[in-house]
TIPALUM-478298 format. One record per residue (C-alpha): y, x, z. Coordinates in steps of 0.2 Angstrom, whole numbers, plus 5000, padded with zeros to 4 digits. Each point is the difference from the previous one (the first is absolute). Layout:
TIPALUM-478298
<kese><yy>Y</yy><xx>X</xx><zz>Z</zz></kese>
...
This chain:
TIPALUM-478298
<kese><yy>4952</yy><xx>4929</xx><zz>5068</zz></kese>
<kese><yy>4996</yy><xx>4994</xx><zz>5017</zz></kese>
<kese><yy>4984</yy><xx>5006</xx><zz>5001</zz></kese>
<kese><yy>5007</yy><xx>5017</xx><zz>4997</zz></kese>
<kese><yy>5013</yy><xx>4998</xx><zz>5014</zz></kese>
<kese><yy>4985</yy><xx>4996</xx><zz>5011</zz></kese>
<kese><yy>4990</yy><xx>5013</xx><zz>4994</zz></kese>
<kese><yy>5015</yy><xx>5014</xx><zz>5003</zz></kese>
<kese><yy>5002</yy><xx>4993</xx><zz>5018</zz></kese>
<kese><yy>4982</yy><xx>5001</xx><zz>5004</zz></kese>
<kese><yy>5000</yy><xx>5018</xx><zz>4995</zz></kese>
<kese><yy>5016</yy><xx>5003</xx><zz>5010</zz></kese>
<kese><yy>5009</yy><xx>5007</xx><zz>4984</zz></kese>
<kese><yy>5016</yy><xx>5005</xx><zz>5005</zz></kese>
<kese><yy>5018</yy><xx>5004</xx><zz>4988</zz></kese>
<kese><yy>5008</yy><xx>5016</xx><zz>5002</zz></kese>
<kese><yy>5016</yy><xx>5008</xx><zz>4993</zz></kese>
<kese><yy>4996</yy><xx>5018</xx><zz>4995</zz></kese>
<kese><yy>5014</yy><xx>5011</xx><zz>4999</zz></kese>
<kese><yy>5003</yy><xx>5020</xx><zz>4998</zz></kese>
<kese><yy>5000</yy><xx>5002</xx><zz>5018</zz></kese>
<kese><yy>4982</yy><xx>4992</xx><zz>5000</zz></kese>
<kese><yy>4984</yy><xx>5013</xx><zz>5003</zz></kese>
<kese><yy>4997</yy><xx>5013</xx><zz>4987</zz></kese>
<kese><yy>4983</yy><xx>4995</xx><zz>5001</zz></kese>
<kese><yy>5005</yy><xx>4980</xx><zz>4994</zz></kese>
<kese><yy>5012</yy><xx>5008</xx><zz>4987</zz></kese>
<kese><yy>4985</yy><xx>5010</xx><zz>4990</zz></kese>
<kese><yy>4991</yy><xx>4984</xx><zz>5000</zz></kese>
<kese><yy>5014</yy><xx>4992</xx><zz>4990</zz></kese>
<kese><yy>5000</yy><xx>5015</xx><zz>4987</zz></kese>
<kese><yy>4981</yy><xx>4996</xx><zz>4999</zz></kese>
<kese><yy>5000</yy><xx>4983</xx><zz>4998</zz></kese>
<kese><yy>5014</yy><xx>4997</xx><zz>4989</zz></kese>
<kese><yy>4993</yy><xx>4990</xx><zz>4985</zz></kese>
<kese><yy>5015</yy><xx>4994</xx><zz>4990</zz></kese>
<kese><yy>5013</yy><xx>5015</xx><zz>4999</zz></kese>
<kese><yy>4991</yy><xx>5016</xx><zz>5004</zz></kese>
<kese><yy>5010</yy><xx>5008</xx><zz>5015</zz></kese>
<kese><yy>5004</yy><xx>5019</xx><zz>4992</zz></kese>
<kese><yy>5006</yy><xx>5010</xx><zz>5015</zz></kese>
<kese><yy>5006</yy><xx>4997</xx><zz>5017</zz></kese>
<kese><yy>5018</yy><xx>4999</xx><zz>4993</zz></kese>
<kese><yy>4993</yy><xx>4986</xx><zz>4992</zz></kese>
<kese><yy>4994</yy><xx>4990</xx><zz>5014</zz></kese>
<kese><yy>5016</yy><xx>5004</xx><zz>5010</zz></kese>
<kese><yy>5008</yy><xx>4993</xx><zz>4987</zz></kese>
<kese><yy>4991</yy><xx>4984</xx><zz>5001</zz></kese>
<kese><yy>5002</yy><xx>4999</xx><zz>5019</zz></kese>
<kese><yy>5019</yy><xx>5004</xx><zz>5001</zz></kese>
<kese><yy>5012</yy><xx>4987</xx><zz>5007</zz></kese>
<kese><yy>5001</yy><xx>4989</xx><zz>4984</zz></kese>
<kese><yy>4981</yy><xx>4998</xx><zz>4999</zz></kese>
<kese><yy>4987</yy><xx>4993</xx><zz>5010</zz></kese>
<kese><yy>4981</yy><xx>5002</xx><zz>5001</zz></kese>
<kese><yy>4987</yy><xx>4986</xx><zz>5010</zz></kese>
<kese><yy>4984</yy><xx>5001</xx><zz>5004</zz></kese>
<kese><yy>4986</yy><xx>4991</xx><zz>5009</zz></kese>
<kese><yy>4990</yy><xx>5010</xx><zz>5011</zz></kese>
<kese><yy>4983</yy><xx>4995</xx><zz>5011</zz></kese>
<kese><yy>5004</yy><xx>5004</xx><zz>5018</zz></kese>
<kese><yy>4984</yy><xx>5012</xx><zz>5001</zz></kese>
<kese><yy>5007</yy><xx>5011</xx><zz>4983</zz></kese>
<kese><yy>5018</yy><xx>5003</xx><zz>5004</zz></kese>
<kese><yy>5001</yy><xx>5013</xx><zz>4988</zz></kese>
<kese><yy>4992</yy><xx>4991</xx><zz>4985</zz></kese>
<kese><yy>5011</yy><xx>4987</xx><zz>4991</zz></kese>
<kese><yy>4989</yy><xx>4985</xx><zz>4993</zz></kese>
<kese><yy>5014</yy><xx>4995</xx><zz>4988</zz></kese>
<kese><yy>5018</yy><xx>5006</xx><zz>4999</zz></kese>
<kese><yy>5013</yy><xx>4995</xx><zz>4989</zz></kese>
<kese><yy>5017</yy><xx>5009</xx><zz>4994</zz></kese>
<kese><yy>5016</yy><xx>4993</xx><zz>5000</zz></kese>
<kese><yy>5017</yy><xx>5004</xx><zz>4991</zz></kese>
<kese><yy>5017</yy><xx>4993</xx><zz>5007</zz></kese>
<kese><yy>5012</yy><xx>4999</xx><zz>4985</zz></kese>
<kese><yy>5015</yy><xx>4989</xx><zz>4992</zz></kese>
<kese><yy>4990</yy><xx>4992</xx><zz>4987</zz></kese>
<kese><yy>4983</yy><xx>4997</xx><zz>4991</zz></kese>
<kese><yy>4992</yy><xx>5018</xx><zz>4996</zz></kese>
<kese><yy>4995</yy><xx>5003</xx><zz>4982</zz></kese>
<kese><yy>4994</yy><xx>5017</xx><zz>5001</zz></kese>
<kese><yy>4989</yy><xx>5010</xx><zz>5012</zz></kese>
<kese><yy>5003</yy><xx>5016</xx><zz>4996</zz></kese>
<kese><yy>5019</yy><xx>4996</xx><zz>5005</zz></kese>
<kese><yy>4994</yy><xx>4992</xx><zz>5014</zz></kese>
<kese><yy>4992</yy><xx>5015</xx><zz>5006</zz></kese>
<kese><yy>5011</yy><xx>5013</xx><zz>4995</zz></kese>
<kese><yy>5002</yy><xx>5013</xx><zz>5014</zz></kese>
<kese><yy>5016</yy><xx>5006</xx><zz>4995</zz></kese>
<kese><yy>5009</yy><xx>4982</xx><zz>5000</zz></kese>
<kese><yy>5011</yy><xx>4997</xx><zz>5015</zz></kese>
<kese><yy>4995</yy><xx>4990</xx><zz>5013</zz></kese>
<kese><yy>5005</yy><xx>4982</xx><zz>4999</zz></kese>
<kese><yy>5008</yy><xx>4992</xx><zz>5016</zz></kese>
<kese><yy>4986</yy><xx>4988</xx><zz>5006</zz></kese>
<kese><yy>5011</yy><xx>4987</xx><zz>5008</zz></kese>
<kese><yy>5009</yy><xx>4998</xx><zz>4983</zz></kese>
<kese><yy>4984</yy><xx>4995</xx><zz>4993</zz></kese>
<kese><yy>4997</yy><xx>4982</xx><zz>4991</zz></kese>
<kese><yy>4983</yy><xx>5005</xx><zz>4993</zz></kese>
<kese><yy>4983</yy><xx>5006</xx><zz>5007</zz></kese>
<kese><yy>4988</yy><xx>5008</xx><zz>4988</zz></kese>
<kese><yy>4981</yy><xx>5001</xx><zz>5003</zz></kese>
<kese><yy>4996</yy><xx>5014</xx><zz>4988</zz></kese>
<kese><yy>4982</yy><xx>5004</xx><zz>5007</zz></kese>
<kese><yy>4987</yy><xx>4990</xx><zz>5009</zz></kese>
<kese><yy>4986</yy><xx>5013</xx><zz>5003</zz></kese>
<kese><yy>4983</yy><xx>4994</xx><zz>5007</zz></kese>
<kese><yy>4991</yy><xx>5014</xx><zz>5010</zz></kese>
<kese><yy>4983</yy><xx>4994</xx><zz>5005</zz></kese>
<kese><yy>4987</yy><xx>4997</xx><zz>4987</zz></kese>
<kese><yy>4988</yy><xx>4990</xx><zz>5011</zz></kese>
<kese><yy>5014</yy><xx>4989</xx><zz>5004</zz></kese>
<kese><yy>5004</yy><xx>4994</xx><zz>4981</zz></kese>
<kese><yy>4995</yy><xx>4983</xx><zz>5003</zz></kese>
<kese><yy>5012</yy><xx>4997</xx><zz>5014</zz></kese>
<kese><yy>5017</yy><xx>4994</xx><zz>4995</zz></kese>
<kese><yy>5012</yy><xx>5010</xx><zz>5011</zz></kese>
<kese><yy>5014</yy><xx>5002</xx><zz>4986</zz></kese>
<kese><yy>5005</yy><xx>4983</xx><zz>5001</zz></kese>
<kese><yy>5003</yy><xx>4998</xx><zz>5018</zz></kese>
<kese><yy>5008</yy><xx>5017</xx><zz>5001</zz></kese>
<kese><yy>5014</yy><xx>4996</xx><zz>4988</zz></kese>
<kese><yy>5003</yy><xx>4983</xx><zz>5011</zz></kese>
<kese><yy>5002</yy><xx>5012</xx><zz>5016</zz></kese>
<kese><yy>5011</yy><xx>5014</xx><zz>4991</zz></kese>
<kese><yy>5012</yy><xx>4985</xx><zz>4991</zz></kese>
<kese><yy>5003</yy><xx>4995</xx><zz>5018</zz></kese>
<kese><yy>5002</yy><xx>5015</xx><zz>5007</zz></kese>
<kese><yy>5014</yy><xx>5006</xx><zz>4986</zz></kese>
<kese><yy>5009</yy><xx>4985</xx><zz>5003</zz></kese>
<kese><yy>5001</yy><xx>5001</xx><zz>5017</zz></kese>
<kese><yy>5007</yy><xx>5018</xx><zz>4999</zz></kese>
<kese><yy>5010</yy><xx>4999</xx><zz>4984</zz></kese>
<kese><yy>5009</yy><xx>4983</xx><zz>4999</zz></kese>
<kese><yy>5008</yy><xx>5002</xx><zz>4983</zz></kese>
<kese><yy>4983</yy><xx>5002</xx><zz>4990</zz></kese>
<kese><yy>5000</yy><xx>4983</xx><zz>4990</zz></kese>
<kese><yy>4986</yy><xx>5006</xx><zz>4987</zz></kese>
<kese><yy>4980</yy><xx>5004</xx><zz>5002</zz></kese>
<kese><yy>4994</yy><xx>5008</xx><zz>4984</zz></kese>
<kese><yy>4988</yy><xx>5012</xx><zz>4994</zz></kese>
<kese><yy>4999</yy><xx>5014</xx><zz>4986</zz></kese>
<kese><yy>4982</yy><xx>4998</xx><zz>4996</zz></kese>
<kese><yy>4989</yy><xx>5010</xx><zz>4988</zz></kese>
<kese><yy>4990</yy><xx>4992</xx><zz>4987</zz></kese>
<kese><yy>4984</yy><xx>5012</xx><zz>5002</zz></kese>
<kese><yy>4989</yy><xx>4992</xx><zz>4986</zz></kese>
<kese><yy>5012</yy><xx>4993</xx><zz>4987</zz></kese>
<kese><yy>4997</yy><xx>5016</xx><zz>4988</zz></kese>
<kese><yy>4980</yy><xx>4997</xx><zz>5001</zz></kese>
<kese><yy>5004</yy><xx>4981</xx><zz>4998</zz></kese>
<kese><yy>5011</yy><xx>5001</xx><zz>4985</zz></kese>
<kese><yy>4989</yy><xx>5014</xx><zz>4991</zz></kese>
<kese><yy>4987</yy><xx>4986</xx><zz>5001</zz></kese>
<kese><yy>5011</yy><xx>4984</xx><zz>4993</zz></kese>
<kese><yy>5007</yy><xx>5005</xx><zz>4983</zz></kese>
<kese><yy>5006</yy><xx>4982</xx><zz>5000</zz></kese>
<kese><yy>5012</yy><xx>5002</xx><zz>5013</zz></kese>
<kese><yy>5009</yy><xx>5014</xx><zz>4990</zz></kese>
<kese><yy>5002</yy><xx>4988</xx><zz>4986</zz></kese>
<kese><yy>5009</yy><xx>4987</xx><zz>5012</zz></kese>
<kese><yy>5009</yy><xx>5012</xx><zz>5008</zz></kese>
<kese><yy>5006</yy><xx>5012</xx><zz>4986</zz></kese>
<kese><yy>5010</yy><xx>4989</xx><zz>4985</zz></kese>
<kese><yy>5004</yy><xx>5007</xx><zz>4985</zz></kese>
<kese><yy>5018</yy><xx>5003</xx><zz>5003</zz></kese>
<kese><yy>4995</yy><xx>5010</xx><zz>5017</zz></kese>
<kese><yy>4988</yy><xx>5011</xx><zz>4988</zz></kese>
<kese><yy>5016</yy><xx>5002</xx><zz>4987</zz></kese>
<kese><yy>5010</yy><xx>5007</xx><zz>5015</zz></kese>
<kese><yy>4988</yy><xx>5011</xx><zz>5007</zz></kese>
<kese><yy>4996</yy><xx>5007</xx><zz>4983</zz></kese>
<kese><yy>5019</yy><xx>5004</xx><zz>4997</zz></kese>
<kese><yy>5000</yy><xx>5008</xx><zz>5016</zz></kese>
<kese><yy>4984</yy><xx>5012</xx><zz>4999</zz></kese>
<kese><yy>5010</yy><xx>5013</xx><zz>4991</zz></kese>
<kese><yy>4996</yy><xx>5012</xx><zz>4986</zz></kese>
<kese><yy>4986</yy><xx>5010</xx><zz>5008</zz></kese>
<kese><yy>4993</yy><xx>4984</xx><zz>5009</zz></kese>
<kese><yy>4983</yy><xx>4991</xx><zz>4994</zz></kese>
<kese><yy>5002</yy><xx>4987</xx><zz>4986</zz></kese>
<kese><yy>5003</yy><xx>4983</xx><zz>5009</zz></kese>
<kese><yy>4996</yy><xx>4986</xx><zz>4987</zz></kese>
<kese><yy>4990</yy><xx>4988</xx><zz>5012</zz></kese>
<kese><yy>4995</yy><xx>4994</xx><zz>5018</zz></kese>
<kese><yy>4984</yy><xx>5011</xx><zz>4998</zz></kese>
<kese><yy>5012</yy><xx>5014</xx><zz>4997</zz></kese>
<kese><yy>5010</yy><xx>4996</xx><zz>5015</zz></kese>
<kese><yy>4985</yy><xx>5000</xx><zz>5010</zz></kese>
<kese><yy>4992</yy><xx>5018</xx><zz>4994</zz></kese>
<kese><yy>5017</yy><xx>5007</xx><zz>5002</zz></kese>
<kese><yy>5002</yy><xx>4992</xx><zz>5020</zz></kese>
<kese><yy>4982</yy><xx>5008</xx><zz>5002</zz></kese>
<kese><yy>5009</yy><xx>5018</xx><zz>5002</zz></kese>
<kese><yy>5015</yy><xx>5002</xx><zz>5013</zz></kese>
<kese><yy>5014</yy><xx>5009</xx><zz>4988</zz></kese>
<kese><yy>5007</yy><xx>4984</xx><zz>4997</zz></kese>
<kese><yy>5010</yy><xx>5003</xx><zz>5016</zz></kese>
<kese><yy>5009</yy><xx>5014</xx><zz>4996</zz></kese>
<kese><yy>5010</yy><xx>4988</xx><zz>4989</zz></kese>
<kese><yy>5012</yy><xx>4989</xx><zz>5008</zz></kese>
<kese><yy>5005</yy><xx>4989</xx><zz>4984</zz></kese>
<kese><yy>4980</yy><xx>4999</xx><zz>4996</zz></kese>
<kese><yy>4996</yy><xx>4994</xx><zz>5018</zz></kese>
<kese><yy>5016</yy><xx>4988</xx><zz>4999</zz></kese>
<kese><yy>4992</yy><xx>4993</xx><zz>4984</zz></kese>
<kese><yy>4982</yy><xx>4997</xx><zz>5006</zz></kese>
<kese><yy>5007</yy><xx>4991</xx><zz>5016</zz></kese>
<kese><yy>5001</yy><xx>4984</xx><zz>4995</zz></kese>
<kese><yy>4981</yy><xx>5000</xx><zz>4992</zz></kese>
<kese><yy>4994</yy><xx>5009</xx><zz>5017</zz></kese>
<kese><yy>5009</yy><xx>4986</xx><zz>5011</zz></kese>
<kese><yy>4990</yy><xx>4986</xx><zz>4990</zz></kese>
<kese><yy>4985</yy><xx>5009</xx><zz>5000</zz></kese>
<kese><yy>5001</yy><xx>5000</xx><zz>5020</zz></kese>
<kese><yy>5005</yy><xx>4983</xx><zz>5000</zz></kese>
<kese><yy>4985</yy><xx>4995</xx><zz>4991</zz></kese>
<kese><yy>4991</yy><xx>5011</xx><zz>5011</zz></kese>
<kese><yy>5005</yy><xx>4994</xx><zz>5018</zz></kese>
<kese><yy>5001</yy><xx>4981</xx><zz>4993</zz></kese>
<kese><yy>4985</yy><xx>4998</xx><zz>4990</zz></kese>
<kese><yy>4986</yy><xx>5014</xx><zz>5002</zz></kese>
<kese><yy>4988</yy><xx>4991</xx><zz>5013</zz></kese>
<kese><yy>4985</yy><xx>5001</xx><zz>5007</zz></kese>
<kese><yy>4993</yy><xx>4985</xx><zz>5009</zz></kese>
<kese><yy>5015</yy><xx>4991</xx><zz>4997</zz></kese>
<kese><yy>5009</yy><xx>5014</xx><zz>5011</zz></kese>
<kese><yy>5012</yy><xx>5015</xx><zz>4992</zz></kese>
<kese><yy>4990</yy><xx>5015</xx><zz>4994</zz></kese>
<kese><yy>5012</yy><xx>5012</xx><zz>5008</zz></kese>
<kese><yy>4994</yy><xx>5002</xx><zz>5019</zz></kese>
<kese><yy>5019</yy><xx>5004</xx><zz>5004</zz></kese>
<kese><yy>5005</yy><xx>4985</xx><zz>4994</zz></kese>
<kese><yy>4987</yy><xx>4988</xx><zz>5008</zz></kese>
<kese><yy>5004</yy><xx>5008</xx><zz>5016</zz></kese>
<kese><yy>5019</yy><xx>4996</xx><zz>5000</zz></kese>
<kese><yy>4998</yy><xx>4984</xx><zz>4990</zz></kese>
<kese><yy>4987</yy><xx>4995</xx><zz>5013</zz></kese>
<kese><yy>5012</yy><xx>5003</xx><zz>5014</zz></kese>
<kese><yy>5014</yy><xx>4989</xx><zz>4993</zz></kese>
<kese><yy>5010</yy><xx>5013</xx><zz>4990</zz></kese>
<kese><yy>5007</yy><xx>4997</xx><zz>4984</zz></kese>
<kese><yy>5000</yy><xx>5011</xx><zz>4983</zz></kese>
<kese><yy>5019</yy><xx>5003</xx><zz>4999</zz></kese>
<kese><yy>5003</yy><xx>5013</xx><zz>4989</zz></kese>
<kese><yy>4992</yy><xx>5013</xx><zz>4988</zz></kese>
<kese><yy>5006</yy><xx>5018</xx><zz>5000</zz></kese>
<kese><yy>4998</yy><xx>5013</xx><zz>4985</zz></kese>
<kese><yy>4999</yy><xx>5018</xx><zz>5003</zz></kese>
<kese><yy>4998</yy><xx>4996</xx><zz>5018</zz></kese>
<kese><yy>4987</yy><xx>5013</xx><zz>5005</zz></kese>
<kese><yy>4999</yy><xx>5015</xx><zz>4986</zz></kese>
<kese><yy>4988</yy><xx>5011</xx><zz>5010</zz></kese>
<kese><yy>4983</yy><xx>5005</xx><zz>4991</zz></kese>
<kese><yy>4992</yy><xx>4987</xx><zz>5010</zz></kese>
<kese><yy>5012</yy><xx>4985</xx><zz>4997</zz></kese>
<kese><yy>5000</yy><xx>5004</xx><zz>4982</zz></kese>
<kese><yy>4982</yy><xx>5002</xx><zz>5001</zz></kese>
<kese><yy>4997</yy><xx>4984</xx><zz>5008</zz></kese>
<kese><yy>5014</yy><xx>4986</xx><zz>4994</zz></kese>
<kese><yy>5011</yy><xx>5010</xx><zz>4985</zz></kese>
<kese><yy>5012</yy><xx>5004</xx><zz>5015</zz></kese>
<kese><yy>5003</yy><xx>4981</xx><zz>5004</zz></kese>
<kese><yy>5001</yy><xx>4992</xx><zz>5016</zz></kese>
<kese><yy>5005</yy><xx>4982</xx><zz>5008</zz></kese>
<kese><yy>5011</yy><xx>4994</xx><zz>5015</zz></kese>
<kese><yy>4991</yy><xx>4985</xx><zz>5011</zz></kese>
<kese><yy>5012</yy><xx>4993</xx><zz>5010</zz></kese>
<kese><yy>4995</yy><xx>4989</xx><zz>5016</zz></kese>
<kese><yy>5014</yy><xx>4987</xx><zz>5000</zz></kese>
<kese><yy>4996</yy><xx>4993</xx><zz>5019</zz></kese>
<kese><yy>5007</yy><xx>4982</xx><zz>4993</zz></kese>
<kese><yy>4986</yy><xx>4999</xx><zz>4985</zz></kese>
<kese><yy>4985</yy><xx>5011</xx><zz>5009</zz></kese>
<kese><yy>4990</yy><xx>4985</xx><zz>5007</zz></kese>
<kese><yy>5003</yy><xx>4989</xx><zz>4982</zz></kese>
<kese><yy>4996</yy><xx>5015</xx><zz>4990</zz></kese>
<kese><yy>4983</yy><xx>5003</xx><zz>5010</zz></kese>
<kese><yy>4995</yy><xx>4983</xx><zz>4999</zz></kese>
<kese><yy>5002</yy><xx>4999</xx><zz>4982</zz></kese>
<kese><yy>4993</yy><xx>5017</xx><zz>4996</zz></kese>
<kese><yy>4985</yy><xx>4995</xx><zz>5014</zz></kese>
<kese><yy>4996</yy><xx>4983</xx><zz>4992</zz></kese>
<kese><yy>5004</yy><xx>5000</xx><zz>4983</zz></kese>
<kese><yy>5002</yy><xx>5020</xx><zz>4994</zz></kese>
<kese><yy>5019</yy><xx>4998</xx><zz>4998</zz></kese>
<kese><yy>5009</yy><xx>5015</xx><zz>4999</zz></kese>
<kese><yy>5017</yy><xx>5000</xx><zz>5005</zz></kese>
<kese><yy>5012</yy><xx>5010</xx><zz>4990</zz></kese>
<kese><yy>5019</yy><xx>5001</xx><zz>4998</zz></kese>
<kese><yy>5009</yy><xx>4994</xx><zz>4984</zz></kese>
<kese><yy>5001</yy><xx>5016</xx><zz>4992</zz></kese>
<kese><yy>4982</yy><xx>5005</xx><zz>5001</zz></kese>
<kese><yy>4995</yy><xx>4983</xx><zz>4992</zz></kese>
<kese><yy>5012</yy><xx>5004</xx><zz>4985</zz></kese>
<kese><yy>4993</yy><xx>5018</xx><zz>4998</zz></kese>
<kese><yy>4979</yy><xx>4992</xx><zz>4998</zz></kese>
<kese><yy>5005</yy><xx>4984</xx><zz>4991</zz></kese>
<kese><yy>5012</yy><xx>5008</xx><zz>4987</zz></kese>
<kese><yy>4993</yy><xx>5005</xx><zz>4984</zz></kese>
């Protein structure tokens, strides 16, 4: 981290807030570079830059209209569990000065040639400082993050499904499939059903699947490793910055992309100022993953 900060200072990198009043050329770059939740229109962008939202970016002085990385923030009253709700253009604007929670819901790197430079961790720290200064009532800083490789990993690890979906869950799912749905007698049948997205349309069926999918995500985040580090790249980033896995959210992203990459599941990573340093040290030295009690129960429960 210290090397990264020195490197950023040498490059004269500066952070700046982007608002709806920023130059149109810069706003067009946000639409172009958004890598997590596609910006569908100018109205969508305007909503993301409203008074209860913030967007910050790093710039090099020689490229004032070319963000190197940017983060989008929602100012809300509680931990967010659904990105469609968070980005709903029709939702009333929240009074930002009443906000108790800042949700980082998108972090986008824009320059392929700088992928090896760790801008993200430093930008988050600067943004937290700015938000605390501007909104003293904020007490919770967390993300609503995607699981971009969950489905790919799950399809290659059938043993994780056996751990996640108990016989009780299989029977519960079978009761809610409906007379026109597929036959569900086993975990393999559930895997086959989840390969298509029709199950999302049935609220009772989606609820029946939720405990098993939550356990699957818990198993993936805590136990799936590469070189003793989390397999999931978003988890590696946030855990490597001292966050903890706070909550797993079902049906949190029901877009085509969300279903395709993670069965609609998302996760909250919490940045607790009192625990960041200890979390970071334990993760760096031993690969220890900080989790809330609810997440621990989810992946340990059989």
